[in-house]
MIDOSE-1310 file (N, C-alpha, C; in nm, 2 decimals, decimal comma, always signed):
residues 285
masp	+9,48/+8,75/+9,81/+9,61/+8,73/+9,71/+9,68/+8,89/+9,71; +9,66/+8,97/+9,64/+9,70/+9,09/+9,62/+9,57/+9,18/+9,64; +9,55/+9,25/+9,54/+9,42/+9,33/+9,57/+9,32/+9,35/+9,46; +9,22/+9,42/+9,45/+9,13/+9,40/+9,35/+9,13/+9,50/+9,25
rllr	+9,07/+9,48/+9,15/+9,07/+9,59/+9,07/+8,92/+9,60/+8,97; +8,82/+9,70/+9,01/+8,71/+9,70/+8,92/+8,75/+9,75/+8,79; +8,85/+9,86/+8,77/+8,89/+9,90/+8,66/+9,07/+9,89/+8,67; +9,11/+9,89/+8,55/+9,25/+9,86/+8,54/+9,34/+9,96/+8,64
scll	+9,30/+10,09/+8,64/+9,37/+10,16/+8,73/+9,38/+10,15/+8,86; +9,25/+10,09/+8,92/+9,23/+10,05/+9,07/+9,34/+9,94/+9,09; +9,33/+9,83/+8,99/+9,41/+9,70/+9,02/+9,57/+9,73/+9,03; +9,62/+9,84/+8,93/+9,75/+9,87/+8,95/+9,79/+9,94/+9,06
atls	+9,69/+10,02/+9,15/+9,69/+10,08/+9,26/+9,72/+10,01/+9,37; +9,64/+9,90/+9,36/+9,60/+9,82/+9,50/+9,66/+9,70/+9,52; +9,70/+9,61/+9,41/+9,72/+9,50/+9,43/+9,87/+9,46/+9,52; +9,88/+9,37/+9,56/+9,99/+9,33/+9,64/+10,03/+9,21/+9,67
atlv	+10,17/+9,18/+9,70/+10,21/+9,02/+9,71/+10,19/+9,00/+9,85; +10,13/+8,86/+9,86/+10,15/+8,82/+10,01/+10,25/+8,71/+10,02; +10,38/+8,77/+10,08/+10,49/+8,70/+10,11/+10,46/+8,67/+10,27; +10,42/+8,54/+10,28/+10,40/+8,51/+10,41/+10,50/+8,39/+10,45
aaaa	+10,54/+8,41/+10,59/+10,64/+8,30/+10,63/+10,53/+8,18/+10,68; +10,57/+8,07/+10,61/+10,47/+7,96/+10,60/+10,53/+7,85/+10,71; +10,46/+7,89/+10,82/+10,49/+7,79/+10,93/+10,42/+7,67/+10,94; +10,47/+7,58/+10,96/+10,39/+7,42/+10,94/+10,29/+7,45/+11,05
vtpa	+10,19/+7,38/+11,03/+10,07/+7,37/+11,11/+10,01/+7,25/+11,11; +9,98/+7,19/+11,23/+9,91/+7,06/+11,24/+9,74/+7,07/+11,24; +9,68/+7,02/+11,12/+9,56/+7,03/+11,09/+9,47/+6,96/+11,22; +9,36/+7,02/+11,23/+9,24/+6,95/+11,32/+9,11/+6,95/+11,26
qaeh	+9,02/+6,87/+11,28/+8,90/+6,84/+11,20/+8,81/+6,98/+11,22; +8,76/+7,05/+11,13/+8,68/+7,14/+11,14/+8,54/+7,10/+11,21; +8,46/+7,20/+11,28/+8,34/+7,18/+11,33/+8,24/+7,15/+11,22; +8,16/+7,06/+11,22/+8,04/+7,07/+11,12/+7,93/+7,13/+11,17
rpes	+7,89/+7,26/+11,11/+7,75/+7,30/+11,15/+7,65/+7,24/+11,11; +7,52/+7,24/+11,18/+7,42/+7,17/+11,13/+7,35/+7,23/+11,02; +7,31/+7,14/+10,91/+7,25/+7,20/+10,79/+7,15/+7,28/+10,81; +7,04/+7,25/+10,89/+6,95/+7,33/+10,93/+6,97/+7,46/+10,96
aaav	+7,10/+7,49/+11,01/+7,12/+7,63/+11,06/+7,19/+7,71/+10,95; +7,23/+7,67/+10,82/+7,28/+7,72/+10,74/+7,19/+7,78/+10,64; +7,22/+7,91/+10,61/+7,14/+7,97/+10,50/+7,25/+8,01/+10,38; +7,23/+7,95/+10,25/+7,31/+7,98/+10,16/+7,27/+8,14/+10,10
tfsd	+7,35/+8,22/+10,09/+7,35/+8,38/+10,05/+7,41/+8,38/+9,91; +7,51/+8,30/+9,88/+7,57/+8,30/+9,74/+7,61/+8,16/+9,70; +7,59/+8,14/+9,56/+7,63/+8,00/+9,52/+7,65/+8,04/+9,39; +7,74/+7,95/+9,34/+7,77/+7,95/+9,18/+7,83/+7,82/+9,17
tfdg	+7,76/+7,71/+9,07/+7,79/+7,59/+9,07/+7,83/+7,58/+8,90; +7,84/+7,70/+8,85/+7,91/+7,69/+8,72/+7,82/+7,60/+8,61; +7,70/+7,59/+8,60/+7,64/+7,51/+8,52/+7,61/+7,62/+8,39; +7,60/+7,56/+8,28/+7,60/+7,61/+8,16/+7,68/+7,54/+8,03
pags	+7,64/+7,58/+7,93/+7,69/+7,53/+7,78/+7,84/+7,56/+7,80; +7,93/+7,45/+7,74/+8,07/+7,47/+7,72/+8,10/+7,57/+7,64; +8,20/+7,67/+7,69/+8,23/+7,78/+7,61/+8,16/+7,91/+7,65; +8,06/+7,88/+7,73/+7,99/+8,02/+7,77/+8,05/+8,10/+7,88
gvda	+8,01/+8,22/+7,91/+8,09/+8,30/+8,02/+8,01/+8,27/+8,16; +8,07/+8,35/+8,26/+8,02/+8,33/+8,40/+7,90/+8,42/+8,37; +7,83/+8,38/+8,48/+7,68/+8,44/+8,53/+7,71/+8,61/+8,56; +7,68/+8,70/+8,48/+7,70/+8,84/+8,48/+7,64/+8,90/+8,60
akwq	+7,54/+8,85/+8,64/+7,47/+8,88/+8,78/+7,55/+8,85/+8,88; +7,63/+8,77/+8,87/+7,74/+8,72/+9,01/+7,87/+8,76/+9,00; +7,94/+8,76/+8,85/+8,05/+8,80/+8,86/+8,09/+8,90/+8,73; +8,21/+8,98/+8,76/+8,26/+9,06/+8,64/+8,39/+9,02/+8,63
letg	+8,43/+9,05/+8,51/+8,58/+9,02/+8,48/+8,67/+9,16/+8,48; +8,79/+9,16/+8,54/+8,87/+9,26/+8,55/+8,96/+9,24/+8,43; +9,02/+9,37/+8,37/+9,11/+9,36/+8,26/+9,24/+9,43/+8,29; +9,36/+9,38/+8,24/+9,46/+9,46/+8,23/+9,58/+9,39/+8,30
dnvn	+9,70/+9,46/+8,33/+9,81/+9,40/+8,38/+9,84/+9,46/+8,55; +9,97/+9,40/+8,59/+9,98/+9,45/+8,74/+10,14/+9,46/+8,78; +10,15/+9,59/+8,77/+10,31/+9,64/+8,77/+10,32/+9,62/+8,92; +10,25/+9,62/+9,04/+10,28/+9,63/+9,16/+10,34/+9,50/+9,23
nher	+10,30/+9,40/+9,16/+10,32/+9,26/+9,17/+10,42/+9,21/+9,08; +10,46/+9,29/+8,99/+10,53/+9,26/+8,87/+10,49/+9,10/+8,81; +10,36/+9,08/+8,82/+10,32/+8,98/+8,75/+10,31/+8,98/+8,59; +10,33/+8,89/+8,52/+10,37/+8,88/+8,39/+10,23/+8,87/+8,29
qyyt	+10,13/+8,84/+8,35/+9,99/+8,81/+8,27/+9,92/+8,95/+8,25; +9,84/+8,94/+8,13/+9,72/+9,06/+8,10/+9,59/+8,97/+8,12; +9,50/+9,03/+8,21/+9,40/+8,97/+8,23/+9,28/+9,01/+8,13; +9,23/+8,91/+8,06/+9,14/+8,96/+7,95/+9,00/+8,94/+7,97
pgtd	+8,92/+9,00/+7,88/+8,78/+9,00/+7,91/+8,72/+8,90/+7,85; +8,58/+8,89/+7,85/+8,48/+8,79/+7,78/+8,54/+8,64/+7,84; +8,51/+8,57/+7,72/+8,55/+8,42/+7,76/+8,69/+8,39/+7,69; +8,77/+8,47/+7,68/+8,89/+8,44/+7,62/+8,98/+8,34/+7,70
nakl	+8,98/+8,39/+7,83/+9,05/+8,31/+7,94/+8,98/+8,26/+8,06; +8,85/+8,28/+8,05/+8,76/+8,23/+8,16/+8,63/+8,19/+8,09; +8,59/+8,05/+8,12/+8,47/+8,00/+8,05/+8,42/+7,88/+8,13; +8,28/+7,84/+8,10/+8,21/+7,73/+8,16/+8,27/+7,58/+8,06
dgqg	+8,29/+7,47/+8,11/+8,32/+7,35/+8,05/+8,23/+7,27/+8,01; +8,11/+7,31/+8,05/+7,98/+7,23/+8,00/+7,95/+7,12/+8,11; +8,04/+7,08/+8,21/+8,04/+6,99/+8,29/+8,04/+7,05/+8,44; +7,98/+7,17/+8,47/+7,96/+7,23/+8,60/+8,09/+7,28/+8,65
nlvi	+8,19/+7,33/+8,57/+8,31/+7,41/+8,62/+8,34/+7,51/+8,54; +8,41/+7,61/+8,62/+8,45/+7,73/+8,55/+8,61/+7,72/+8,54; +8,65/+7,73/+8,42/+8,79/+7,70/+8,39/+8,87/+7,85/+8,37; +8,96/+7,88/+8,45/+9,04/+8,01/+8,43/+9,16/+7,97/+8,37
earr	+9,21/+8,00/+8,25/+9,31/+7,94/+8,18/+9,42/+8,05/+8,16; +9,55/+8,02/+8,19/+9,67/+8,10/+8,19/+9,72/+8,05/+8,06; +9,76/+8,14/+7,94/+9,82/+8,08/+7,84/+9,94/+8,17/+7,81; +10,06/+8,11/+7,75/+10,16/+8,17/+7,71/+10,13/+8,23/+7,56
enpg	+10,06/+8,33/+7,54/+10,03/+8,38/+7,42/+9,95/+8,52/+7,45; +9,96/+8,63/+7,32/+9,90/+8,75/+7,32/+9,85/+8,79/+7,20; +9,74/+8,72/+7,16/+9,67/+8,74/+7,02/+9,61/+8,89/+7,02; +9,58/+8,94/+7,13/+9,53/+9,07/+7,13/+9,65/+9,20/+7,14
nyqc	+9,77/+9,16/+7,13/+9,88/+9,26/+7,14/+9,88/+9,35/+7,26; +9,84/+9,28/+7,35/+9,84/+9,36/+7,50/+9,97/+9,40/+7,55; +9,98/+9,53/+7,59/+10,10/+9,58/+7,66/+10,08/+9,58/+7,80; +10,17/+9,54/+7,87/+10,21/+9,51/+7,99/+10,32/+9,63/+8,05
wygt	+10,34/+9,62/+8,18/+10,42/+9,70/+8,25/+10,57/+9,69/+8,19; +10,61/+9,57/+8,15/+10,74/+9,53/+8,11/+10,75/+9,53/+7,96; +10,64/+9,58/+7,88/+10,64/+9,56/+7,73/+10,53/+9,49/+7,67; +10,53/+9,43/+7,56/+10,44/+9,34/+7,51/+10,40/+9,22/+7,61
ceyt	+10,29/+9,19/+7,65/+10,25/+9,09/+7,74/+10,30/+8,95/+7,69; +10,36/+8,87/+7,78/+10,39/+8,73/+7,73/+10,27/+8,65/+7,77; +10,18/+8,66/+7,86/+10,08/+8,58/+7,90/+9,94/+8,63/+7,91; +9,84/+8,55/+7,89/+9,69/+8,60/+7,94/+9,65/+8,52/+8,04
sarl	+9,55/+8,57/+8,11/+9,47/+8,49/+8,21/+9,35/+8,56/+8,24; +9,28/+8,54/+8,35/+9,18/+8,60/+8,38/+9,14/+8,62/+8,54; +9,08/+8,71/+8,57/+9,03/+8,77/+8,72/+8,91/+8,80/+8,73; +8,85/+8,75/+8,81/+8,69/+8,79/+8,84/+8,65/+8,80/+8,97
ntsg	+8,56/+8,90/+8,99/+8,52/+8,94/+9,14/+8,36/+8,96/+9,14; +8,33/+8,97/+9,26/+8,16/+8,99/+9,28/+8,13/+9,13/+9,32; +8,23/+9,22/+9,33/+8,20/+9,37/+9,37/+8,08/+9,43/+9,29; +7,99/+9,49/+9,38/+7,86/+9,54/+9,32/+7,77/+9,43/+9,29
rfta	+7,80/+9,33/+9,30/+7,71/+9,22/+9,27/+7,66/+9,14/+9,40; +7,78/+9,10/+9,49/+7,74/+9,02/+9,61/+7,87/+9,05/+9,71; +7,84/+9,10/+9,83/+7,93/+9,10/+9,93/+7,87/+9,04/+10,04; +7,96/+9,00/+10,14/+7,92/+8,93/+10,27/+8,00/+8,99/+10,38
tygh	+7,93/+8,99/+10,49/+7,98/+9,03/+10,62/+7,96/+8,89/+10,72; +8,06/+8,83/+10,74/+8,07/+8,71/+10,82/+8,00/+8,58/+10,72; +8,02/+8,47/+10,78/+7,97/+8,36/+10,72/+8,08/+8,25/+10,69; +8,05/+8,14/+10,64/+8,14/+8,04/+10,59/+8,15/+8,05/+10,43
vear	+8,27/+8,08/+10,41/+8,31/+8,12/+10,26/+8,41/+8,00/+10,21; +8,36/+7,95/+10,11/+8,42/+7,83/+10,03/+8,41/+7,82/+9,88; +8,54/+7,74/+9,84/+8,54/+7,73/+9,68/+8,59/+7,58/+9,69; +8,54/+7,49/+9,59/+8,59/+7,37/+9,56/+8,66/+7,41/+9,43
mkip	+8,81/+7,35/+9,43/+8,88/+7,39/+9,31/+9,00/+7,27/+9,29; +9,04/+7,26/+9,17/+9,13/+7,19/+9,14/+9,26/+7,31/+9,09; +9,36/+7,32/+9,14/+9,45/+7,43/+9,12/+9,54/+7,38/+9,00; +9,61/+7,47/+8,94/+9,73/+7,43/+8,83/+9,86/+7,41/+8,90
rgqg	+9,96/+7,36/+8,83/+10,08/+7,37/+8,88/+10,19/+7,44/+8,80; +10,33/+7,44/+8,87/+10,44/+7,50/+8,76/+10,48/+7,62/+8,82; +10,64/+7,63/+8,81/+10,69/+7,73/+8,84/+10,63/+7,86/+8,78; +10,61/+7,97/+8,87/+10,56/+8,10/+8,85/+10,41/+8,09/+8,83
iwpa	+10,33/+7,98/+8,84/+10,19/+8,00/+8,87/+10,14/+8,02/+9,00; +10,02/+8,13/+9,00/+9,98/+8,19/+9,11/+9,83/+8,18/+9,13; +9,76/+8,07/+9,15/+9,61/+8,09/+9,16/+9,58/+8,14/+9,31; +9,46/+8,20/+9,31/+9,42/+8,26/+9,44/+9,27/+8,27/+9,45
fwml	+9,19/+8,25/+9,58/+9,08/+8,28/+9,60/+9,07/+8,37/+9,73; +9,00/+8,49/+9,73/+9,05/+8,58/+9,82/+8,91/+8,66/+9,80; +8,92/+8,78/+9,93/+8,82/+8,88/+9,93/+8,89/+9,02/+9,99; +8,80/+9,14/+9,93/+8,87/+9,26/+9,97/+8,74/+9,34/+10,00
gqdi	+8,75/+9,44/+10,12/+8,67/+9,52/+10,16/+8,59/+9,58/+10,05; +8,47/+9,61/+10,06/+8,37/+9,67/+9,94/+8,42/+9,81/+9,95; +8,45/+9,88/+10,06/+8,50/+10,01/+10,06/+8,64/+10,05/+10,03; +8,72/+9,95/+9,94/+8,85/+9,99/+9,90/+8,85/+10,11/+9,79
gevg	+8,74/+10,16/+9,74/+8,76/+10,25/+9,65/+8,76/+10,39/+9,72; +8,72/+10,37/+9,87/+8,70/+10,48/+9,95/+8,81/+10,53/+10,04; +8,86/+10,40/+10,07/+8,98/+10,40/+10,18/+9,12/+10,36/+10,13; +9,11/+10,27/+10,04/+9,21/+10,24/+9,96/+9,28/+10,08/+10,01
wpns	+9,37/+10,05/+9,98/+9,43/+9,91/+10,02/+9,56/+9,96/+10,09; +9,60/+9,92/+10,21/+9,53/+9,79/+10,28/+9,44/+9,82/+10,37; +9,38/+9,94/+10,38/+9,28/+9,99/+10,48/+9,16/+9,91/+10,46; +9,14/+9,88/+10,33/+8,99/+9,82/+10,31/+9,00/+9,68/+10,38
geid	+9,12/+9,61/+10,41/+9,12/+9,47/+10,45/+9,14/+9,37/+10,33; +9,19/+9,27/+10,36/+9,21/+9,18/+10,25/+9,21/+9,03/+10,32; +9,12/+8,94/+10,29/+9,11/+8,80/+10,32/+9,17/+8,70/+10,22; +9,29/+8,64/+10,24/+9,30/+8,54/+10,13/+9,27/+8,41/+10,17
vmen	+9,17/+8,35/+10,11/+9,13/+8,23/+10,15/+9,22/+8,11/+10,12; +9,28/+8,14/+9,99/+9,37/+8,01/+9,96/+9,45/+8,09/+9,85; +9,58/+8,09/+9,86/+9,68/+8,13/+9,76/+9,78/+8,00/+9,75; +9,83/+8,00/+9,62/+9,94/+7,89/+9,59/+10,03/+7,94/+9,51
vgfe	+10,17/+7,90/+9,56/+10,26/+7,94/+9,43/+10,34/+7,82/+9,39; +10,37/+7,82/+9,25/+10,40/+7,69/+9,19/+10,52/+7,61/+9,25; +10,60/+7,69/+9,31/+10,71/+7,63/+9,37/+10,68/+7,55/+9,50; +10,55/+7,54/+9,55/+10,51/+7,48/+9,66/+10,38/+7,38/+9,62
pstv	+10,42/+7,27/+9,56/+10,28/+7,23/+9,49/+10,22/+7,16/+9,60; +10,26/+7,13/+9,73/+10,18/+7,07/+9,82/+10,12/+7,17/+9,93; +10,14/+7,29/+9,89/+10,13/+7,39/+10,01/+10,03/+7,51/+9,97; +9,94/+7,53/+10,04/+9,86/+7,66/+10,02/+9,87/+7,76/+10,16
hgti	+9,84/+7,89/+10,12/+9,85/+7,99/+10,22/+9,72/+8,06/+10,24; +9,70/+8,07/+10,39/+9,59/+8,19/+10,42/+9,62/+8,30/+10,48; +9,61/+8,42/+10,46/+9,64/+8,54/+10,51/+9,54/+8,66/+10,52; +9,57/+8,73/+10,63/+9,50/+8,87/+10,63/+9,60/+8,98/+10,62
hgpg	+9,53/+9,07/+10,55/+9,62/+9,20/+10,52/+9,52/+9,34/+10,57; +9,62/+9,40/+10,64/+9,52/+9,53/+10,69/+9,62/+9,66/+10,71; +9,59/+9,74/+10,77/+9,68/+9,88/+10,80/+9,79/+9,84/+10,89; +9,91/+9,83/+10,82/+10,03/+9,80/+10,94/+10,05/+9,66/+10,94
ysgs	+9,99/+9,57/+10,88/+10,02/+9,44/+10,83/+9,98/+9,37/+10,70; +10,06/+9,42/+10,61/+10,01/+9,42/+10,47/+10,12/+9,35/+10,38; +10,12/+9,31/+10,27/+10,22/+9,27/+10,18/+10,30/+9,17/+10,26; +10,43/+9,17/+10,25/+10,52/+9,08/+10,32/+10,50/+9,06/+10,47
ggig	+10,42/+9,16/+10,52/+10,39/+9,19/+10,67/+10,26/+9,11/+10,69; +10,18/+9,05/+10,60/+10,06/+8,98/+10,61/+10,06/+8,88/+10,72; +9,95/+8,87/+10,79/+9,94/+8,77/+10,91/+9,88/+8,64/+10,86; +9,95/+8,51/+10,85/+9,87/+8,40/+10,80/+9,97/+8,29/+10,84
aayt	+9,93/+8,17/+10,76/+9,99/+8,04/+10,79/+9,97/+7,95/+10,65; +10,03/+7,84/+10,68/+10,02/+7,75/+10,54/+9,97/+7,62/+10,59; +9,92/+7,56/+10,49/+9,86/+7,43/+10,51/+9,93/+7,31/+10,41; +9,98/+7,21/+10,45/+10,05/+7,13/+10,35/+10,00/+6,97/+10,35
lpng	+9,97/+6,93/+10,24/+9,92/+6,80/+10,22/+10,01/+6,69/+10,24; +9,97/+6,59/+10,32/+10,06/+6,48/+10,36/+10,12/+6,38/+10,24; +10,24/+6,34/+10,27/+10,29/+6,25/+10,19/+10,33/+6,29/+10,06; +10,36/+6,44/+10,05/+10,40/+6,46/+9,91/+10,29/+6,49/+9,82
eafa	+10,16/+6,48/+9,86/+10,06/+6,50/+9,77/+10,07/+6,66/+9,71; +10,02/+6,66/+9,59/+10,01/+6,77/+9,53/+9,87/+6,83/+9,50; +9,83/+6,95/+9,54/+9,71/+6,99/+9,53/+9,66/+7,01/+9,38; +9,75/+6,99/+9,26/+9,70/+7,01/+9,13/+9,65/+6,86/+9,12
dafh	+9,66/+6,76/+9,19/+9,63/+6,65/+9,14/+9,47/+6,61/+9,17; +9,40/+6,68/+9,23/+9,27/+6,66/+9,25/+9,20/+6,78/+9,32; +9,05/+6,79/+9,33/+8,97/+6,88/+9,38/+9,01/+6,89/+9,54; +8,98/+7,03/+9,59/+9,00/+7,04/+9,72/+8,92/+7,15/+9,75
tfav	+8,87/+7,16/+9,89/+8,79/+7,27/+9,95/+8,85/+7,36/+10,02; +8,86/+7,49/+9,99/+8,92/+7,59/+10,06/+8,83/+7,68/+10,12; +8,84/+7,71/+10,24/+8,71/+7,77/+10,33/+8,78/+7,87/+10,44; +8,70/+7,97/+10,47/+8,71/+8,05/+10,59/+8,60/+8,03/+10,66
dwap	+8,59/+8,04/+10,80/+8,46/+8,07/+10,89/+8,50/+8,19/+10,94; +8,42/+8,29/+10,91/+8,44/+8,43/+10,92/+8,34/+8,47/+11,04; +8,36/+8,52/+11,16/+8,28/+8,58/+11,24/+8,33/+8,71/+11,31; +8,26/+8,80/+11,40/+8,30/+8,90/+11,46/+8,44/+8,87/+11,54
dsit	+8,54/+8,93/+11,51/+8,66/+8,92/+11,56/+8,73/+8,79/+11,55; +8,70/+8,71/+11,43/+8,75/+8,58/+11,43/+8,75/+8,54/+11,28; +8,86/+8,48/+11,23/+8,85/+8,42/+11,11/+8,92/+8,27/+11,12; +8,86/+8,17/+11,07/+8,93/+8,04/+11,07/+8,95/+7,98/+10,94
wsvd	+9,07/+7,93/+10,91/+9,06/+7,87/+10,78/+9,08/+7,72/+10,78; +9,04/+7,65/+10,68/+9,05/+7,51/+10,68/+9,05/+7,47/+10,51; +9,12/+7,34/+10,50/+9,12/+7,29/+10,36/+9,04/+7,14/+10,38; +8,95/+7,12/+10,31/+8,89/+6,99/+10,32/+8,85/+6,97/+10,46
gnvy	+8,79/+7,08/+10,53/+8,72/+7,05/+10,65/+8,83/+7,04/+10,76; +8,97/+7,06/+10,75/+9,08/+7,06/+10,83/+9,11/+7,20/+10,87; +9,09/+7,25/+11,01/+9,12/+7,36/+11,01/+9,26/+7,38/+11,05; +9,32/+7,50/+11,01/+9,49/+7,50/+11,04/+9,52/+7,62/+11,10
qtrt	+9,45/+7,74/+11,10/+9,48/+7,86/+11,17/+9,34/+7,92/+11,21; +9,34/+8,03/+11,34/+9,26/+8,11/+11,35/+9,30/+8,23/+11,38; +9,26/+8,33/+11,34/+9,32/+8,48/+11,37/+9,21/+8,58/+11,43; +9,26/+8,66/+11,52/+9,17/+8,73/+11,61/+9,25/+8,87/+11,61
padl	+9,18/+8,95/+11,66/+9,25/+9,11/+11,70/+9,38/+9,09/+11,78; +9,37/+8,99/+11,85/+9,49/+8,95/+11,94/+9,62/+8,94/+11,86; +9,60/+8,90/+11,75/+9,72/+8,87/+11,65/+9,77/+8,98/+11,59; +9,69/+9,11/+11,63/+9,75/+9,22/+11,55/+9,84/+9,32/+11,60
ggkd	+9,86/+9,28/+11,74/+9,95/+9,39/+11,81/+9,92/+9,53/+11,83; +9,77/+9,53/+11,84/+9,72/+9,66/+11,86/+9,68/+9,75/+11,73; +9,71/+9,68/+11,61/+9,68/+9,73/+11,48/+9,54/+9,71/+11,48; +9,47/+9,80/+11,37/+9,32/+9,78/+11,36/+9,27/+9,65/+11,27
wvfd	+9,16/+9,59/+11,33/+9,11/+9,47/+11,28/+9,00/+9,54/+11,20; +9,02/+9,52/+11,07/+8,94/+9,58/+10,95/+8,82/+9,49/+10,88; +8,78/+9,37/+10,97/+8,71/+9,29/+10,90/+8,58/+9,25/+10,94; +8,49/+9,38/+11,00/+8,36/+9,37/+11,04/+8,29/+9,45/+10,94
kpff	+8,30/+9,42/+10,80/+8,22/+9,50/+10,72/+8,22/+9,41/+10,59; +8,15/+9,46/+10,51/+8,13/+9,38/+10,36/+8,25/+9,36/+10,27; +8,27/+9,26/+10,25/+8,37/+9,20/+10,14/+8,33/+9,14/+10,02; +8,37/+9,16/+9,91/+8,35/+9,07/+9,78/+8,44/+8,99/+9,75
liln	+8,41/+8,89/+9,67/+8,49/+8,78/+9,64/+8,57/+8,79/+9,51; +8,69/+8,72/+9,49/+8,77/+8,72/+9,38/+8,84/+8,60/+9,35; +8,85/+8,57/+9,23/+8,91/+8,44/+9,18/+9,00/+8,51/+9,06; +9,12/+8,44/+9,08/+9,22/+8,49/+8,96/+9,34/+8,39/+8,95
lavg	+9,41/+8,37/+8,84/+9,52/+8,31/+8,83/+9,62/+8,40/+8,78; +9,71/+8,42/+8,84/+9,84/+8,51/+8,80/+9,95/+8,43/+8,74; +10,03/+8,47/+8,66/+10,16/+8,44/+8,60/+10,26/+8,53/+8,65; +10,38/+8,46/+8,72/+10,48/+8,53/+8,78/+10,45/+8,65/+8,88
gywp	+10,56/+8,72/+8,92/+10,53/+8,82/+9,04/+10,64/+8,79/+9,13; +10,64/+8,89/+9,22/+10,76/+8,87/+9,34/+10,76/+8,76/+9,40; +10,65/+8,69/+9,44/+10,63/+8,59/+9,54/+10,66/+8,47/+9,47; +10,59/+8,45/+9,36/+10,61/+8,30/+9,29/+10,74/+8,30/+9,20
gdpd	+10,78/+8,41/+9,16/+10,89/+8,43/+9,05/+10,83/+8,41/+8,91; +10,90/+8,42/+8,80/+10,87/+8,38/+8,71/+10,86/+8,25/+8,65; +10,78/+8,23/+8,52/+10,79/+8,08/+8,48/+10,92/+8,05/+8,43; +10,96/+7,92/+8,42/+11,11/+7,89/+8,36/+11,09/+7,78/+8,26
gstt	+11,19/+7,72/+8,24/+11,17/+7,62/+8,13/+11,11/+7,49/+8,17; +11,07/+7,48/+8,30/+11,00/+7,38/+8,34/+10,85/+7,39/+8,35; +10,82/+7,51/+8,33/+10,66/+7,55/+8,31/+10,61/+7,52/+8,20; +10,48/+7,45/+8,19/+10,41/+7,40/+8,09/+10,28/+7,50/+8,06
fpqq	+10,22/+7,52/+7,95/+10,12/+7,60/+7,94/+10,04/+7,53/+7,83; +9,91/+7,54/+7,82/+9,83/+7,61/+7,92/+9,82/+7,56/+8,05; +9,80/+7,63/+8,16/+9,76/+7,60/+8,30/+9,62/+7,65/+8,33; +9,54/+7,55/+8,43/+9,40/+7,58/+8,43/+9,37/+7,57/+8,60
lvvd	+9,31/+7,68/+8,64/+9,23/+7,67/+8,76/+9,10/+7,64/+8,74; +9,04/+7,50/+8,78/+8,92/+7,48/+8,75/+8,84/+7,45/+8,89; +8,73/+7,55/+8,89/+8,64/+7,58/+8,98/+8,51/+7,51/+8,97; +8,50/+7,41/+9,07/+8,37/+7,35/+9,08/+8,22/+7,43/+9,14
evkv	+8,27/+7,51/+9,25/+8,16/+7,56/+9,31/+8,23/+7,69/+9,41; +8,16/+7,78/+9,42/+8,18/+7,89/+9,52/+8,05/+7,91/+9,60; +8,07/+7,91/+9,73/+7,95/+7,92/+9,80/+7,98/+8,00/+9,94; +7,87/+8,08/+9,98/+7,88/+8,15/+10,11/+7,76/+8,10/+10,19
ttsd	+7,76/+8,06/+10,29/+7,65/+8,03/+10,39/+7,68/+8,11/+10,53; +7,56/+8,15/+10,58/+7,58/+8,20/+10,72/+7,48/+8,14/+10,82; +7,52/+8,13/+10,95/+7,45/+8,03/+11,03/+7,35/+8,11/+11,11; +7,23/+8,05/+11,15/+7,14/+8,11/+11,25/+7,17/+8,07/+11,38
g	+7,28/+8,00/+11,40/+7,30/+7,93/+11,55/+7,40/+8,02/+11,60
């Protein structure tokens, strides 16, 4: 999406908008790898009592605002905006409220939401990375499932690399984006493509599975098993491919920002990003 933040200062310093030219892409059926060749290295099905928090051994919550993207929300701690629903889902909820009197870059924050990552708990180098989710809807709403290089604290962004598995901006209810960012191809220069549902269907109407198959010198994106783009070092025009190292996972729901624009009179709250499962598998084959 933009960038991670283990602490508030890191988020403000590194988050960036992914302004991607969304080319229409014709999907093709993804390859199905034999189950016997897959080894699960990370899995969270978000089982637990309603109202409880995420597994702290797998996730940490980030807090703060984000001036770089001009997002409007404040990411809160604990279970204020991210909790289990008791039915095997994580619910990340964006609300138009500020009971904690949080302060944002523009003054008193108008919205709250949540952002989680696995830094220091889980990283992957290659594999099949997927999340089954139902995204929210509405102008100014910006859900994302993405990854950042674990070395971001040492090399900074975009040298760390960023893999956006799925981003959606509310004014495109039928379309999601997959993008890579690195040195010389970040922010509005990120390299990616879009996937659009047929017949005007909206992603917010049902659960969908968003995934990348990540190998040395290759990243392939799919939605519900339909491949819609592959990126390799040949796409970078001689710039550095920074995706052969450990990355951690991020889930967040932003409100407003340069790319989606701010909410307007048509936007209703609360909005929910409902996550059924996050899984990373590697193949022996």
